[in-house]
All heavy atoms as a GROMACS GRO file, in nm:
protein
  652
    1MET      N    1   9.463   7.243   9.354
    1MET     CA    2   9.550   7.247   9.241
    1MET      C    3   9.641   7.120   9.244
    1MET      O    4   9.709   7.099   9.339
    1MET     CB    5   9.629   7.379   9.250
    1MET     CG    6   9.729   7.396   9.144
    1MET     SD    7   9.798   7.564   9.161
    1MET     CE    8   9.917   7.567   9.031
    2ALA      N    9   9.646   7.051   9.127
    2ALA     CA   10   9.732   6.932   9.118
    2ALA      C   11   9.879   6.974   9.088
    2ALA      O   12   9.896   7.067   9.016
    2ALA     CB   13   9.677   6.836   9.022
    3PHE      N   14   9.971   6.900   9.140
    3PHE     CA   15  10.112   6.937   9.110
    3PHE      C   16  10.183   6.802   9.070
    3PHE      O   17  10.151   6.696   9.123
    3PHE     CB   18  10.183   6.970   9.242
    3PHE     CG   19  10.202   7.123   9.247
    3PHE    CD1   20  10.116   7.207   9.309
    3PHE    CD2   21  10.328   7.178   9.195
    3PHE    CE1   22  10.136   7.338   9.318
    3PHE    CE2   23  10.341   7.313   9.204
    3PHE     CZ   24  10.253   7.397   9.256
    4TYR      N   25  10.259   6.810   8.963
    4TYR     CA   26  10.353   6.706   8.930
    4TYR      C   27  10.493   6.771   8.911
    4TYR      O   28  10.515   6.869   8.845
    4TYR     CB   29  10.310   6.644   8.797
    4TYR     CG   30  10.424   6.534   8.749
    4TYR    CD1   31  10.411   6.411   8.809
    4TYR    CD2   32  10.508   6.567   8.655
    4TYR    CE1   33  10.511   6.316   8.773
    4TYR    CE2   34  10.604   6.469   8.620
    4TYR     CZ   35  10.601   6.346   8.674
    4TYR     OH   36  10.689   6.256   8.640
    5VAL      N   37  10.588   6.709   8.981
    5VAL     CA   38  10.728   6.757   8.978
    5VAL      C   39  10.815   6.642   8.940
    5VAL      O   40  10.834   6.541   9.012
    5VAL     CB   41  10.776   6.828   9.107
    5VAL    CG1   42  10.913   6.878   9.094
    5VAL    CG2   43  10.680   6.923   9.166
    6LEU      N   44  10.875   6.651   8.821
    6LEU     CA   45  10.979   6.553   8.777
    6LEU      C   46  11.110   6.586   8.840
    6LEU      O   47  11.150   6.701   8.849
    6LEU     CB   48  10.987   6.563   8.620
    6LEU     CG   49  11.100   6.481   8.557
    6LEU    CD1   50  11.060   6.336   8.567
    6LEU    CD2   51  11.115   6.520   8.404
    7ILE      N   52  11.178   6.486   8.883
    7ILE     CA   53  11.312   6.500   8.954
    7ILE      C   54  11.410   6.405   8.899
    7ILE      O   55  11.387   6.281   8.906
    7ILE     CB   56  11.294   6.475   9.110
    7ILE    CG1   57  11.182   6.560   9.168
    7ILE    CG2   58  11.419   6.503   9.182
    7ILE    CD1   59  11.138   6.526   9.304
    8LEU      N   60  11.521   6.462   8.837
    8LEU     CA   61  11.618   6.382   8.769
    8LEU      C   62  11.752   6.406   8.831
    8LEU      O   63  11.798   6.521   8.853
    8LEU     CB   64  11.623   6.425   8.620
    8LEU     CG   65  11.488   6.404   8.544
    8LEU    CD1   66  11.504   6.465   8.409
    8LEU    CD2   67  11.451   6.258   8.541
    9LYS      N   68  11.832   6.291   8.858
    9LYS     CA   69  11.964   6.313   8.905
    9LYS      C   70  12.052   6.367   8.803
    9LYS      O   71  12.055   6.308   8.687
    9LYS     CB   72  12.022   6.181   8.962
    9LYS     CG   73  12.162   6.195   9.032
    9LYS     CD   74  12.218   6.064   9.059
    9LYS     CE   75  12.163   5.992   9.167
    9LYS     NZ   76  12.236   5.871   9.202
   10GLU      N   77  12.127   6.472   8.835
   10GLU     CA   78  12.222   6.532   8.733
   10GLU      C   79  12.367   6.487   8.753
   10GLU      O   80  12.433   6.444   8.666
   10GLU     CB   81  12.213   6.680   8.736
   10GLU     CG   82  12.303   6.744   8.642
   10GLU     CD   83  12.284   6.902   8.639
   10GLU    OE1   84  12.287   6.961   8.748
   10GLU    OE2   85  12.262   6.947   8.527
   11LYS      N   86  12.405   6.487   8.883
   11LYS     CA   87  12.543   6.444   8.912
   11LYS      C   88  12.552   6.407   9.067
   11LYS      O   89  12.471   6.448   9.146
   11LYS     CB   90  12.645   6.538   8.885
   11LYS     CG   91  12.640   6.678   8.954
   11LYS     CD   92  12.743   6.769   8.897
   11LYS     CE   93  12.729   6.906   8.966
   11LYS     NZ   94  12.834   7.002   8.910
   12GLU      N   95  12.646   6.321   9.104
   12GLU     CA   96  12.664   6.279   9.235
   12GLU      C   97  12.805   6.260   9.258
   12GLU      O   98  12.885   6.218   9.180
   12GLU     CB   99  12.602   6.144   9.253
   12GLU     CG  100  12.609   6.087   9.394
   12GLU     CD  101  12.519   5.959   9.414
   12GLU    OE1  102  12.459   5.907   9.320
   12GLU    OE2  103  12.533   5.899   9.526
   13ASP      N  104  12.860   6.300   9.380
   13ASP     CA  105  12.991   6.275   9.417
   13ASP      C  106  12.986   6.230   9.571
   13ASP      O  107  12.880   6.213   9.626
   13ASP     CB  108  13.076   6.409   9.400
   13ASP     CG  109  13.039   6.525   9.483
   13ASP    OD1  110  12.970   6.510   9.578
   13ASP    OD2  111  13.076   6.636   9.424
   14GLU      N  112  13.102   6.229   9.631
   14GLU     CA  113  13.101   6.183   9.769
   14GLU      C  114  13.039   6.271   9.872
   14GLU      O  115  13.005   6.233   9.971
   14GLU     CB  116  13.250   6.148   9.811
   14GLU     CG  117  13.350   6.260   9.817
   14GLU     CD  118  13.414   6.280   9.670
   14GLU    OE1  119  13.393   6.205   9.580
   14GLU    OE2  120  13.466   6.393   9.662
   15ILE      N  121  13.032   6.399   9.835
   15ILE     CA  122  12.974   6.504   9.928
   15ILE      C  123  12.816   6.522   9.905
   15ILE      O  124  12.754   6.535  10.001
   15ILE     CB  125  13.042   6.633   9.902
   15ILE    CG1  126  13.193   6.619   9.940
   15ILE    CG2  127  12.990   6.748   9.991
   15ILE    CD1  128  13.286   6.734   9.901
   16GLY      N  129  12.770   6.523   9.781
   16GLY     CA  130  12.636   6.554   9.763
   16GLY      C  131  12.577   6.511   9.629
   16GLY      O  132  12.658   6.456   9.543
   17VAL      N  133  12.452   6.539   9.598
   17VAL     CA  134  12.380   6.503   9.480
   17VAL      C  135  12.312   6.628   9.427
   17VAL      O  136  12.246   6.696   9.505
   17VAL     CB  137  12.290   6.391   9.505
   17VAL    CG1  138  12.226   6.347   9.375
   17VAL    CG2  139  12.355   6.273   9.578
   18THR      N  140  12.320   6.648   9.294
   18THR     CA  141  12.256   6.758   9.231
   18THR      C  142  12.142   6.691   9.148
   18THR      O  143  12.158   6.591   9.075
   18THR     CB  144  12.347   6.841   9.137
   18THR    OG1  145  12.456   6.886   9.210
   18THR    CG2  146  12.273   6.950   9.067
   19TYR      N  147  12.014   6.745   9.171
   19TYR     CA  148  11.898   6.707   9.104
   19TYR      C  149  11.841   6.825   9.016
   19TYR      O  150  11.858   6.945   9.058
   19TYR     CB  151  11.790   6.663   9.189
   19TYR     CG  152  11.814   6.524   9.247
   19TYR    CD1  153  11.863   6.504   9.376
   19TYR    CD2  154  11.773   6.418   9.179
   19TYR    CE1  155  11.885   6.378   9.426
   19TYR    CE2  156  11.792   6.289   9.227
   19TYR     CZ  157  11.851   6.267   9.342
   19TYR     OH  158  11.866   6.141   9.403
   20ARG      N  159  11.793   6.788   8.898
   20ARG     CA  160  11.711   6.890   8.817
   20ARG      C  161  11.566   6.863   8.853
   20ARG      O  162  11.529   6.742   8.866
   20ARG     CB  163  11.729   6.870   8.671
   20ARG     CG  164  11.890   6.882   8.632
   20ARG     CD  165  11.942   7.015   8.626
   20ARG     NE  166  11.886   7.076   8.507
   20ARG     CZ  167  11.885   7.214   8.488
   20ARG    NH1  168  11.943   7.295   8.583
   20ARG    NH2  169  11.835   7.266   8.392
   21PHE      N  170  11.477   6.959   8.854
   21PHE     CA  171  11.335   6.942   8.885
   21PHE      C  172  11.252   7.043   8.818
   21PHE      O  173  11.289   7.152   8.794
   21PHE     CB  174  11.316   6.942   9.040
   21PHE     CG  175  11.342   7.086   9.097
   21PHE    CD1  176  11.234   7.180   9.101
   21PHE    CD2  177  11.467   7.131   9.135
   21PHE    CE1  178  11.263   7.303   9.156
   21PHE    CE2  179  11.492   7.254   9.185
   21PHE     CZ  180  11.391   7.341   9.200
   22GLY      N  181  11.126   7.011   8.799
   22GLY     CA  182  11.031   7.092   8.735
   22GLY      C  183  10.908   7.018   8.679
   22GLY      O  184  10.904   6.894   8.687
   23ALA      N  185  10.826   7.092   8.616
   23ALA     CA  186  10.699   7.036   8.553
   23ALA      C  187  10.730   6.971   8.420
   23ALA      O  188  10.666   6.882   8.374
   23ALA     CB  189  10.595   7.138   8.543
   24HIS      N  190  10.833   7.029   8.340
   24HIS     CA  191  10.859   6.982   8.212
   24HIS      C  192  11.013   6.963   8.198
   24HIS      O  193  11.092   7.037   8.248
   24HIS     CB  194  10.820   7.088   8.101
   24HIS     CG  195  10.677   7.127   8.113
   24HIS    ND1  196  10.569   7.043   8.072
   24HIS    CD2  197  10.611   7.235   8.176
   24HIS    CE1  198  10.459   7.110   8.099
   24HIS    NE2  199  10.480   7.221   8.159
   25GLU      N  200  11.046   6.851   8.121
   25GLU     CA  201  11.186   6.815   8.117
   25GLU      C  202  11.274   6.923   8.051
   25GLU      O  203  11.401   6.933   8.078
   25GLU     CB  204  11.202   6.688   8.049
   25GLU     CG  205  11.330   6.613   8.076
   25GLU     CD  206  11.329   6.460   8.033
   25GLU    OE1  207  11.214   6.405   8.025
   25GLU    OE2  208  11.431   6.412   8.007
   26ASP      N  209  11.213   7.008   7.971
   26ASP     CA  210  11.295   7.114   7.902
   26ASP      C  211  11.297   7.247   7.981
   26ASP      O  212  11.349   7.348   7.940
   26ASP     CB  213  11.243   7.140   7.761
   26ASP     CG  214  11.098   7.180   7.757
   26ASP    OD1  215  11.019   7.152   7.861
   26ASP    OD2  216  11.054   7.238   7.650
   27ARG      N  217  11.230   7.249   8.103
   27ARG     CA  218  11.226   7.372   8.189
   27ARG      C  219  11.248   7.338   8.326
   27ARG      O  220  11.159   7.342   8.410
   27ARG     CB  221  11.091   7.441   8.166
   27ARG     CG  222  11.063   7.478   8.025
   27ARG     CD  223  10.919   7.534   8.007
   27ARG     NE  224  10.904   7.634   8.104
   27ARG     CZ  225  10.815   7.732   8.096
   27ARG    NH1  226  10.743   7.738   7.984
   27ARG    NH2  227  10.803   7.825   8.183
   28LEU      N  228  11.372   7.304   8.363
   28LEU     CA  229  11.407   7.260   8.497
   28LEU      C  230  11.490   7.355   8.572
   28LEU      O  231  11.579   7.424   8.530
   28LEU     CB  232  11.479   7.123   8.482
   28LEU     CG  233  11.404   7.009   8.416
   28LEU    CD1  234  11.496   6.886   8.400
   28LEU    CD2  235  11.281   6.972   8.485
   29GLY      N  236  11.465   7.346   8.705
   29GLY     CA  237  11.555   7.416   8.799
   29GLY      C  238  11.648   7.321   8.861
   29GLY      O  239  11.648   7.196   8.805
   30SER      N  240  11.731   7.341   8.957
   30SER     CA  241  11.818   7.250   9.020
   30SER      C  242  11.834   7.270   9.168
   30SER      O  243  11.816   7.385   9.216
   30SER     CB  244  11.956   7.256   8.938
   30SER     OG  245  12.026   7.366   8.970
   31LEU      N  246  11.865   7.162   9.228
   31LEU     CA  247  11.894   7.166   9.383
   31LEU      C  248  12.004   7.066   9.409
   31LEU      O  249  12.043   6.978   9.330
   31LEU     CB  250  11.768   7.126   9.467
   31LEU     CG  251  11.702   6.991   9.452
   31LEU    CD1  252  11.772   6.889   9.534
   31LEU    CD2  253  11.555   6.996   9.492
   32TRP      N  254  12.058   7.097   9.528
   32TRP     CA  255  12.172   7.007   9.582
   32TRP      C  256  12.138   6.964   9.719
   32TRP      O  257  12.097   7.047   9.799
   32TRP     CB  258  12.300   7.087   9.574
   32TRP     CG  259  12.423   7.022   9.622
   32TRP    CD1  260  12.503   6.933   9.552
   32TRP    CD2  261  12.476   7.027   9.761
   32TRP    NE1  262  12.608   6.897   9.633
   32TRP    CE2  263  12.592   6.946   9.758
   32TRP    CE3  264  12.438   7.102   9.869
   32TRP    CZ2  265  12.672   6.938   9.872
   32TRP    CZ3  266  12.521   7.078   9.981
   32TRP    CH2  267  12.631   7.000   9.983
   33ILE      N  268  12.170   6.834   9.746
   33ILE     CA  269  12.151   6.787   9.880
   33ILE      C  270  12.286   6.730   9.936
   33ILE      O  271  12.356   6.660   9.863
   33ILE     CB  272  12.042   6.679   9.891
   33ILE    CG1  273  12.029   6.626  10.033
   33ILE    CG2  274  12.078   6.561   9.797
   33ILE    CD1  275  11.898   6.545  10.058
   34ASP      N  276  12.314   6.769  10.052
   34ASP     CA  277  12.437   6.721  10.128
   34ASP      C  278  12.403   6.580  10.174
   34ASP      O  279  12.317   6.556  10.249
   34ASP     CB  280  12.460   6.811  10.239
   34ASP     CG  281  12.587   6.777  10.318
   34ASP    OD1  282  12.596   6.670  10.378
   34ASP    OD2  283  12.686   6.860  10.320
   35LYS      N  284  12.498   6.488  10.135
   35LYS     CA  285  12.469   6.348  10.170
   35LYS      C  286  12.476   6.320  10.319
   35LYS      O  287  12.418   6.229  10.370
   35LYS     CB  288  12.569   6.254  10.101
   35LYS     CG  289  12.543   6.235   9.952
   35LYS     CD  290  12.651   6.146   9.898
   35LYS     CE  291  12.615   6.082   9.767
   35LYS     NZ  292  12.715   5.990   9.713
   36LEU      N  293  12.568   6.402  10.392
   36LEU     CA  294  12.584   6.380  10.531
   36LEU      C  295  12.473   6.442  10.620
   36LEU      O  296  12.415   6.365  10.702
   36LEU     CB  297  12.719   6.427  10.576
   36LEU     CG  298  12.761   6.396  10.718
   36LEU    CD1  299  12.775   6.250  10.747
   36LEU    CD2  300  12.890   6.478  10.750
   37SER      N  301  12.442   6.560  10.590
   37SER     CA  302  12.344   6.635  10.678
   37SER      C  303  12.206   6.628  10.630
   37SER      O  304  12.115   6.664  10.702
   37SER     CB  305  12.390   6.786  10.695
   37SER     OG  306  12.379   6.847  10.571
   38GLY      N  307  12.180   6.612  10.492
   38GLY     CA  308  12.049   6.616  10.437
   38GLY      C  309  12.012   6.767  10.405
   38GLY      O  310  11.900   6.781  10.364
   39GLU      N  311  12.099   6.857  10.421
   39GLU     CA  312  12.071   7.006  10.396
   39GLU      C  313  12.052   7.012  10.240
   39GLU      O  314  12.130   6.957  10.162
   39GLU     CB  315  12.188   7.093  10.433
   39GLU     CG  316  12.171   7.231  10.396
   39GLU     CD  317  12.293   7.321  10.427
   39GLU    OE1  318  12.392   7.273  10.476
   39GLU    OE2  319  12.274   7.440  10.397
   40ILE      N  320  11.944   7.089  10.206
   40ILE     CA  321  11.906   7.107  10.066
   40ILE      C  322  11.924   7.257  10.031
   40ILE      O  323  11.877   7.341  10.101
   40ILE     CB  324  11.771   7.055  10.028
   40ILE    CG1  325  11.772   6.902  10.056
   40ILE    CG2  326  11.728   7.089   9.893
   40ILE    CD1  327  11.632   6.841  10.040
   41LYS      N  328  11.989   7.279   9.908
   41LYS     CA  329  12.001   7.425   9.864
   41LYS      C  330  11.944   7.429   9.726
   41LYS      O  331  11.979   7.344   9.637
   41LYS     CB  332  12.150   7.467   9.858
   41LYS     CG  333  12.213   7.468   9.997
   41LYS     CD  334  12.348   7.514   9.986
   41LYS     CE  335  12.420   7.515  10.119
   41LYS     NZ  336  12.557   7.545  10.120
   42GLU      N  337  11.876   7.535   9.697
   42GLU     CA  338  11.822   7.557   9.564
   42GLU      C  339  11.936   7.626   9.477
   42GLU      O  340  11.993   7.723   9.525
   42GLU     CB  341  11.694   7.642   9.560
   42GLU     CG  342  11.632   7.666   9.427
   42GLU     CD  343  11.499   7.740   9.416
   42GLU    OE1  344  11.479   7.821   9.522
   42GLU    OE2  345  11.422   7.712   9.331
   43LEU      N  346  11.970   7.560   9.371
   43LEU     CA  347  12.078   7.625   9.293
   43LEU      C  348  12.035   7.705   9.174
   43LEU      O  349  12.090   7.815   9.135
   43LEU     CB  350  12.160   7.514   9.228
   43LEU     CG  351  12.226   7.413   9.325
   43LEU    CD1  352  12.305   7.306   9.255
   43LEU    CD2  353  12.323   7.493   9.425
   44GLN      N  354  11.906   7.671   9.119
   44GLN     CA  355  11.846   7.742   9.012
   44GLN      C  356  11.698   7.726   9.017
   44GLN      O  357  11.650   7.606   9.032
   44GLN     CB  358  11.899   7.697   8.878
   44GLN     CG  359  11.843   7.760   8.759
   44GLN     CD  360  11.900   7.709   8.629
   44GLN    OE1  361  11.986   7.627   8.624
   44GLN    NE2  362  11.834   7.756   8.513
   45GLU      N  363  11.623   7.835   9.013
   45GLU     CA  364  11.478   7.824   9.017
   45GLU      C  365  11.425   7.767   8.883
   45GLU      O  366  11.487   7.779   8.775
   45GLU     CB  367  11.404   7.961   9.032
   45GLU     CG  368  11.427   8.023   9.161
   45GLU     CD  369  11.348   8.157   9.180
   45GLU    OE1  370  11.308   8.212   9.077
   45GLU    OE2  371  11.344   8.202   9.292
   46THR      N  372  11.305   7.703   8.892
   46THR     CA  373  11.236   7.664   8.757
   46THR      C  374  11.178   7.792   8.696
   46THR      O  375  11.153   7.888   8.759
   46THR     CB  376  11.126   7.565   8.784
   46THR    OG1  377  11.022   7.636   8.871
   46THR    CG2  378  11.163   7.438   8.844
   47PRO      N  379  11.168   7.788   8.560
   47PRO     CA  380  11.113   7.911   8.498
   47PRO      C  381  10.963   7.907   8.499
   47PRO      O  382  10.893   7.946   8.402
   47PRO     CB  383  11.170   7.900   8.353
   47PRO     CG  384  11.184   7.756   8.332
   47PRO     CD  385  11.227   7.701   8.467
   48GLU      N  386  10.901   7.868   8.615
   48GLU     CA  387  10.755   7.855   8.621
   48GLU      C  388  10.711   7.969   8.712
   48GLU      O  389  10.785   8.022   8.794
   48GLU     CB  390  10.709   7.725   8.680
   48GLU     CG  391  10.767   7.597   8.599
   48GLU     CD  392  10.704   7.585   8.475
   48GLU    OE1  393  10.591   7.641   8.440
   48GLU    OE2  394  10.770   7.520   8.385
   49GLN      N  395  10.587   8.002   8.708
   49GLN     CA  396  10.530   8.110   8.795
   49GLN      C  397  10.546   8.078   8.948
   49GLN      O  398  10.580   8.153   9.023
   49GLN     CB  399  10.389   8.136   8.758
   49GLN     CG  400  10.364   8.242   8.661
   49GLN     CD  401  10.219   8.282   8.644
   49GLN    OE1  402  10.136   8.194   8.658
   49GLN    NE2  403  10.190   8.404   8.622
   50ASN      N  404  10.516   7.952   8.977
   50ASN     CA  405  10.517   7.906   9.113
   50ASN      C  406  10.652   7.836   9.146
   50ASN      O  407  10.653   7.721   9.208
   50ASN     CB  408  10.410   7.804   9.140
   50ASN     CG  409  10.280   7.871   9.193
   50ASN    OD1  410  10.291   7.988   9.246
   50ASN    ND2  411  10.176   7.792   9.196
   51SER      N  412  10.765   7.899   9.120
   51SER     CA  413  10.894   7.829   9.125
   51SER      C  414  10.920   7.769   9.263
   51SER      O  415  10.977   7.664   9.286
   51SER     CB  416  11.006   7.919   9.080
   51SER     OG  417  11.020   8.034   9.156
   52GLN      N  418  10.877   7.852   9.365
   52GLN     CA  419  10.907   7.806   9.506
   52GLN      C  420  10.821   7.688   9.542
   52GLN      O  421  10.872   7.589   9.614
   52GLN     CB  422  10.882   7.914   9.614
   52GLN     CG  423  10.998   8.014   9.619
   52GLN     CD  424  11.126   7.941   9.656
   52GLN    OE1  425  11.134   7.874   9.762
   52GLN    NE2  426  11.228   7.948   9.574
   53ALA      N  427  10.703   7.672   9.486
   53ALA     CA  428  10.616   7.556   9.509
   53ALA      C  429  10.684   7.428   9.453
   53ALA      O  430  10.681   7.320   9.518
   53ALA     CB  431  10.479   7.576   9.458
   54PHE      N  432  10.745   7.441   9.327
   54PHE     CA  433  10.813   7.331   9.269
   54PHE      C  434  10.931   7.291   9.356
   54PHE      O  435  10.961   7.170   9.376
   54PHE     CB  436  10.848   7.357   9.133
   54PHE     CG  437  10.736   7.354   9.032
   54PHE    CD1  438  10.665   7.472   9.004
   54PHE    CD2  439  10.692   7.231   8.978
   54PHE    CE1  440  10.550   7.466   8.913
   54PHE    CE2  441  10.584   7.227   8.890
   54PHE     CZ  442  10.517   7.342   8.860
   55PHE      N  443  11.011   7.391   9.402
   55PHE     CA  444  11.131   7.358   9.472
   55PHE      C  445  11.088   7.295   9.607
   55PHE      O  446  11.157   7.192   9.643
   55PHE     CB  447  11.216   7.490   9.508
   55PHE     CG  448  11.318   7.467   9.609
   55PHE    CD1  449  11.427   7.392   9.579
   55PHE    CD2  450  11.313   7.529   9.735
   55PHE    CE1  451  11.521   7.363   9.682
   55PHE    CE2  452  11.402   7.511   9.830
   55PHE     CZ  453  11.510   7.422   9.802
   56GLN      N  454  10.988   7.339   9.679
   56GLN     CA  455  10.961   7.289   9.799
   56GLN      C  456  10.910   7.131   9.793
   56GLN      O  457  10.952   7.056   9.875
   56GLN     CB  458  10.845   7.371   9.866
   56GLN     CG  459  10.887   7.501   9.914
   56GLN     CD  460  10.770   7.592   9.958
   56GLN    OE1  461  10.656   7.559   9.936
   56GLN    NE2  462  10.804   7.718  10.001
   57ARG      N  463  10.840   7.108   9.694
   57ARG     CA  464  10.800   6.967   9.671
   57ARG      C  465  10.910   6.876   9.628
   57ARG      O  466  10.919   6.774   9.681
   57ARG     CB  467  10.681   6.965   9.568
   57ARG     CG  468  10.554   7.020   9.636
   57ARG     CD  469  10.447   7.065   9.527
   57ARG     NE  470  10.325   7.096   9.591
   57ARG     CZ  471  10.304   7.217   9.648
   57ARG    NH1  472  10.399   7.310   9.648
   57ARG    NH2  473  10.179   7.257   9.701
   58ALA      N  474  11.000   6.926   9.540
   58ALA     CA  475  11.117   6.848   9.503
   58ALA      C  476  11.202   6.823   9.625
   58ALA      O  477  11.256   6.714   9.632
   58ALA     CB  478  11.188   6.919   9.391
   59ALA      N  479  11.225   6.920   9.700
   59ALA     CA  480  11.310   6.911   9.821
   59ALA      C  481  11.258   6.811   9.919
   59ALA      O  482  11.329   6.733   9.977
   59ALA     CB  483  11.329   7.046   9.887
   60VAL      N  484  11.125   6.814   9.943
   60VAL     CA  485  11.061   6.713  10.026
   60VAL      C  486  11.088   6.573   9.977
   60VAL      O  487  11.126   6.483  10.054
   60VAL     CB  488  10.917   6.739  10.056
   60VAL    CG1  489  10.842   6.627  10.119
   60VAL    CG2  490  10.892   6.864  10.136
   61LYS      N  491  11.066   6.547   9.850
   61LYS     CA  492  11.083   6.419   9.792
   61LYS      C  493  11.230   6.377   9.806
   61LYS      O  494  11.258   6.256   9.836
   61LYS     CB  495  11.034   6.417   9.646
   61LYS     CG  496  11.036   6.277   9.583
   61LYS     CD  497  10.932   6.187   9.648
   61LYS     CE  498  10.926   6.055   9.577
   61LYS     NZ  499  10.809   5.976   9.622
   62VAL      N  500  11.323   6.464   9.768
   62VAL     CA  501  11.462   6.426   9.776
   62VAL      C  502  11.508   6.398   9.910
   62VAL      O  503  11.578   6.301   9.945
   62VAL     CB  504  11.549   6.544   9.717
   62VAL    CG1  505  11.691   6.517   9.743
   62VAL    CG2  506  11.525   6.548   9.557
   63TRP      N  507  11.460   6.478  10.008
   63TRP     CA  508  11.489   6.457  10.149
   63TRP      C  509  11.432   6.325  10.205
   63TRP      O  510  11.499   6.251  10.275
   63TRP     CB  511  11.433   6.573  10.239
   63TRP     CG  512  11.479   6.571  10.378
   63TRP    CD1  513  11.596   6.611  10.425
   63TRP    CD2  514  11.410   6.512  10.487
   63TRP    NE1  515  11.611   6.583  10.560
   63TRP    CE2  516  11.489   6.532  10.609
   63TRP    CE3  517  11.280   6.461  10.500
   63TRP    CZ2  518  11.443   6.497  10.726
   63TRP    CZ3  519  11.234   6.424  10.625
   63TRP    CH2  520  11.321   6.436  10.739
   64GLN      N  521  11.310   6.292  10.160
   64GLN     CA  522  11.253   6.160  10.205
   64GLN      C  523  11.340   6.043  10.148
   64GLN      O  524  11.363   5.947  10.229
   64GLN     CB  525  11.099   6.147  10.140
   64GLN     CG  526  11.004   6.236  10.219
   64GLN     CD  527  10.872   6.231  10.143
   64GLN    OE1  528  10.852   6.203  10.027
   64GLN    NE2  529  10.768   6.276  10.221
   65ASN      N  530  11.384   6.055  10.030
   65ASN     CA  531  11.469   5.950   9.986
   65ASN      C  532  11.608   5.941  10.056
   65ASN      O  533  11.661   5.840  10.085
   65ASN     CB  534  11.500   5.969   9.829
   65ASN     CG  535  11.384   5.913   9.757
   65ASN    OD1  536  11.342   5.802   9.756
   65ASN    ND2  537  11.332   6.007   9.657
   66TRP      N  538  11.663   6.059  10.086
   66TRP     CA  539  11.790   6.074  10.159
   66TRP      C  540  11.768   6.006  10.302
   66TRP      O  541  11.858   5.936  10.345
   66TRP     CB  542  11.824   6.221  10.183
   66TRP     CG  543  11.934   6.242  10.281
   66TRP    CD1  544  12.066   6.224  10.256
   66TRP    CD2  545  11.925   6.268  10.422
   66TRP    NE1  546  12.140   6.247  10.374
   66TRP    CE2  547  12.056   6.272  10.481
   66TRP    CE3  548  11.817   6.298  10.507
   66TRP    CZ2  549  12.080   6.305  10.609
   66TRP    CZ3  550  11.839   6.330  10.641
   66TRP    CH2  551  11.976   6.332  10.692
   67LYS      N  552  11.658   6.019  10.373
   67LYS     CA  553  11.631   5.950  10.494
   67LYS      C  554  11.640   5.799  10.482
   67LYS      O  555  11.676   5.736  10.577
   67LYS     CB  556  11.496   5.995  10.553
   67LYS     CG  557  11.477   6.140  10.606
   67LYS     CD  558  11.561   6.159  10.732
   67LYS     CE  559  11.495   6.100  10.846
   67LYS     NZ  560  11.557   6.115  10.979
   68LYS      N  561  11.600   5.754  10.370
   68LYS     CA  562  11.610   5.610  10.340
   68LYS      C  563  11.755   5.563  10.293
   68LYS      O  564  11.773   5.443  10.260
   68LYS     CB  565  11.500   5.573  10.233
   68LYS     CG  566  11.363   5.596  10.274
   68LYS     CD  567  11.277   5.560  10.161
   68LYS     CE  568  11.131   5.602  10.189
   68LYS     NZ  569  11.045   5.595  10.069
   69GLY      N  570  11.835   5.662  10.274
   69GLY     CA  571  11.968   5.634  10.229
   69GLY      C  572  11.972   5.607  10.064
   69GLY      O  573  12.065   5.551  10.006
   70ALA      N  574  11.873   5.667   9.999
   70ALA     CA  575  11.859   5.644   9.853
   70ALA      C  576  11.876   5.783   9.784
   70ALA      O  577  11.824   5.880   9.827
   70ALA     CB  578  11.727   5.587   9.822
   71PHE      N  579  11.939   5.772   9.657
   71PHE     CA  580  11.958   5.881   9.571
   71PHE      C  581  11.920   5.832   9.434
   71PHE      O  582  12.006   5.808   9.346
   71PHE     CB  583  12.102   5.930   9.575
   71PHE     CG  584  12.141   5.980   9.712
   71PHE    CD1  585  12.225   5.901   9.797
   71PHE    CD2  586  12.100   6.102   9.761
   71PHE    CE1  587  12.250   5.944   9.923
   71PHE    CE2  588  12.131   6.145   9.887
   71PHE     CZ  589  12.212   6.066   9.970
   72PRO      N  590  11.789   5.823   9.406
   72PRO     CA  591  11.739   5.759   9.277
   72PRO      C  592  11.782   5.843   9.154
   72PRO      O  593  11.795   5.965   9.160
   72PRO     CB  594  11.592   5.751   9.290
   72PRO     CG  595  11.560   5.857   9.390
   72PRO     CD  596  11.671   5.863   9.483
   73GLU      N  597  11.796   5.777   9.043
   73GLU     CA  598  11.821   5.839   8.917
   73GLU      C  599  11.699   5.935   8.877
   73GLU      O  600  11.722   6.044   8.809
   73GLU     CB  601  11.855   5.742   8.804
   73GLU     CG  602  11.992   5.669   8.822
   73GLU     CD  603  12.112   5.757   8.820
   73GLU    OE1  604  12.114   5.845   8.731
   73GLU    OE2  605  12.196   5.736   8.907
   74LYS      N  606  11.579   5.884   8.900
   74LYS     CA  607  11.464   5.956   8.859
   74LYS      C  608  11.356   5.927   8.968
   74LYS      O  609  11.338   5.817   9.012
   74LYS     CB  610  11.421   5.910   8.722
   74LYS     CG  611  11.292   5.978   8.666
   74LYS     CD  612  11.259   5.916   8.532
   74LYS     CE  613  11.135   5.989   8.478
   74LYS     NZ  614  11.108   5.938   8.338
   75THR      N  615  11.280   6.034   9.004
   75THR     CA  616  11.171   6.020   9.091
   75THR      C  617  11.073   6.136   9.060
   75THR      O  618  11.098   6.209   8.959
   75THR     CB  619  11.214   6.025   9.242
   75THR    OG1  620  11.098   5.985   9.321
   75THR    CG2  621  11.270   6.150   9.284
   76SER      N  622  10.964   6.138   9.133
   76SER     CA  623  10.875   6.248   9.110
   76SER      C  624  10.787   6.284   9.241
   76SER      O  625  10.781   6.197   9.331
   76SER     CB  626  10.775   6.220   8.993
   76SER     OG  627  10.698   6.111   9.023
   77TRP      N  628  10.732   6.402   9.242
   77TRP     CA  629  10.627   6.430   9.339
   77TRP      C  630  10.489   6.446   9.270
   77TRP      O  631  10.490   6.519   9.166
   77TRP     CB  632  10.666   6.564   9.402
   77TRP     CG  633  10.554   6.615   9.492
   77TRP    CD1  634  10.442   6.684   9.450
   77TRP    CD2  635  10.542   6.606   9.629
   77TRP    NE1  636  10.363   6.723   9.556
   77TRP    CE2  637  10.426   6.678   9.668
   77TRP    CE3  638  10.621   6.558   9.730
   77TRP    CZ2  639  10.391   6.681   9.796
   77TRP    CZ3  640  10.587   6.570   9.862
   77TRP    CH2  641  10.464   6.632   9.894
   78ALA      N  642  10.389   6.389   9.309
   78ALA     CA  643  10.256   6.402   9.253
   78ALA      C  644  10.149   6.422   9.362
   78ALA      O  645  10.158   6.348   9.459
   78ALA     CB  646  10.218   6.283   9.168
   79SER      N  647  10.066   6.522   9.346
   79SER     CA  648   9.960   6.540   9.448
   79SER      C  649   9.840   6.585   9.374
   79SER      O  650   9.838   6.639   9.269
   79SER     CB  651  10.009   6.644   9.550
   79SER     OG  652  10.026   6.767   9.495
   0.00000   0.00000   0.00000
């Protein structure tokens, strides 16, 4: 099963970054990453059947960027 997860930065401050994520730009969930620790929390599920699969993939991509010290405005997961 192929997956595409769009990941868009919503807001950023000195503590963390909030991203919106999902398969379609009009149906997004949200997550937050702590800039210091890399801890990720799901704030809102996507309205998709496999919402946890979308969150897990978005979280991995955001965490990979965090490891590089990057918080891009837009990224994606594709498999």
